[in-house]
Residue, then its C-alpha position, 0 to 999 in steps of 0.5 A: x438515489x445515486x447508484x455507485x459501483x466499485x470494481x476491485x479484485x480485492x474489494x474494498x481495497x483502496x475504497x474501504x473508507x469511501x464505501x463505509x462513508x457512502x453506506x453510513x450516510x445513506x442516499x446511495x445504492x452501492x454494489x461491487x464486483x470482485x473475486x471470489x477471494x475478496x472480503x467485501x464489506x457490509x452494505x455492499x451487494x457483491x458479484x464475484x468472479x474467478x478466472x483460470x490461467x490454464x494455457x497461459x504458458x503458451x502465450x508470448x511472454x509480453x502478452x501473458x499479463x494482458x491475456x490474464x487481464x482480458x480473462x478478468x475483463x471477460x469475467x467482469x463483463x458477465x458480472x456487470x451484465x447480470x448486475x444490469x439485468x437485475x436492475x442495477x445501473x450505476x451512475x458512477x463507477x469507481x474501479x482499479x484498472x490494473x488487472x483488466x477489470x475496468x476494460x468492459x465497464x463502459x460498454x455495459x454502462x455507457x452513461x456511467x461516470x468512470x473514475x479509474x484509480x491511477x495507482x501506478x505506471x510501470x517504468x523500469x528505471x523507477x522500481x525495477x532497476x532501483x535497488x543496486x543489489x536487486x534484479x536488473x532489467x535488460x531490454x526484452x524485460x523492459x519492453x515486456x514491463x511496458x506491456x503491463x501498462x496496456x489495460x491501465x492506459x485503455x481504461x484511463x482513456x475511456x474514463x471520466x477521470x483518473x485518481x491518483x493518491x499522490x502527486x508523484x504516482x500521478x507524475x509517472x503517467x504519460x504527460x498527455x494523461x496527467x491533466x486527466x488525473x486528479x490527486x485524491x488520497x484514499x484518506x486516513x481515519x485520523x479520529x480513530x488512528x491516533x496515539x494510544x499511550x496505554x497501548x500494550x502488545x503481548x508477544x508470542x512468548x508471553x512477554x508484554x511491551x508497552x510504550x515504556x519500552x524501547x521498541x523498534x517497529x517495521x510493518x509491510x504486507x510482505x517481507x520483501x526487498x521492495x519494502x526494504x526488509x533486506x536493509x532493515x535486517x542488515x541494520x539490526x545488528x548494529x542497532x541491537x548491539x548499541x541499544x541492548x534493551x531494544x526490542x524489534x517488532x516486525x509485522x509482515x507476511x511471508x509471500x511476495x507482493x511486488x517484484x521477483x519471487x525469491x530464488x529456489x522456492x525460499x522466502x525473502x524473510x529467511x534469506x535475509x534473516x539467515x544473512x545476519x542471524x549469527x549477529x542477532x540476539x534472536x530473543x529481541x527480534x519478534x516476527x509477528x507475521x500478519x496480525x489483526x488491525x487492533x494488534x497492528x494499531x497496538x504496535x504503532x502505539x508502543x513504537x519508539x522508532x518506526x522504520x518505513x523503507x521502500x523503492x520508488x513505488x506506491x506509498x503504503x497506508x501504514x506510513x501515514x497511519x504511523x504518523x497519525x499515531x505520532x510514531x517517529x518514522x524513519x523513512x527512505x529518501x525515496x519518492x513518494x516518501x519525500x512527498x510527505x516526510x521532510x527531514x527533521x521536520x515530521x520524520x527522519x529520512x535516510x538513503x534506502x541502501x545504507x544500513x549503517x546510516x539507518x542504524x545510526x539514525x535509529x540509535x540516535x532516536x532511541x538515545x534522545x527520545x525527548x528531542x524528537x517529541x515535536x517531530x512526532x506531533x508534527x507528523x500527526x498534524x501533517x496527516x491531519x492536514x493533508x490526508x484525513x478522510x473526512x476533511x480532505x479526501x471525502x469533500x473531493x469524492x463528494x464533488x465527483x459524486x455530485 
């Protein structure tokens, strides 16, 4: 029986489908290490840890993140040793190196094959200096940003191989490491995620929306500039003025996942809503916050036009899931979106920072829905052909496990 250890502060994280596949197939002994807040998954024996950030303000700014990563590494070290002492010694380890958790693993389990999730290599000129209206990085901040890559590179150097979900994400790493990184996407469950023409969404005010309605959808973990929330809000006045029957459904939390937090303790959601609120029919703009997975799929099922905007950054599952649901995705012409969407073939592309062009493209999509049916079908086929877990991702993971 092959023993497999998963290490991720928020388990299952990107390993959800892989863990489910190994659990359901049988023949594998599975264990995981994550924080006390990780939700875990049935069939995965967990060791949990916590760390303290006490005294971190006294550390040099360049080293603060690495200090926290070392604290995580220490906590994971103790968890891994306890696991070993209880008799669990993995043959294979899958771990995300971005928080320092992978650093001690080869010392505890020197014979294990270690696969590092090579999600992102920070570069100031990619995301941090991308948005002309966003934060700007000076020289000290650029040096500090370079330090954020330390744990990832140390872990990657010790690994058997890295795993990046897209070609573009692999391309961010230094040239001397790229040959060590395999491109294997986490995988999309296209059998489950498909267009449900009977989908309905009940709004908080009691109204129900279906695919017969004109519905603009937007999904992000949190409503923030990295995922183009500000561009969406600036486009909505024109869209809703010209499409008087359209409804807007927005899914996303109020926190900050990426980049700097908003000023003065405010929320990005409110900052950009306040900017346009006098121009909006607010009874047609529905903020749902974070929703259940079932409701999320219902939102995709009723979408007439799905907006996905992002800095050049990690590609969201939500974009691929929207495509698998035959949504008409209107995406930003940024990496790695352009690696997946070809304009007017399997989606529509617009410049990230142009709310006028975004509005005009959404208006066109709503005005001529039949003209885009083939694009919707092609979008799903793209995900089936390139990102389906069972036929594309799993065979590659199986090779690593063999």
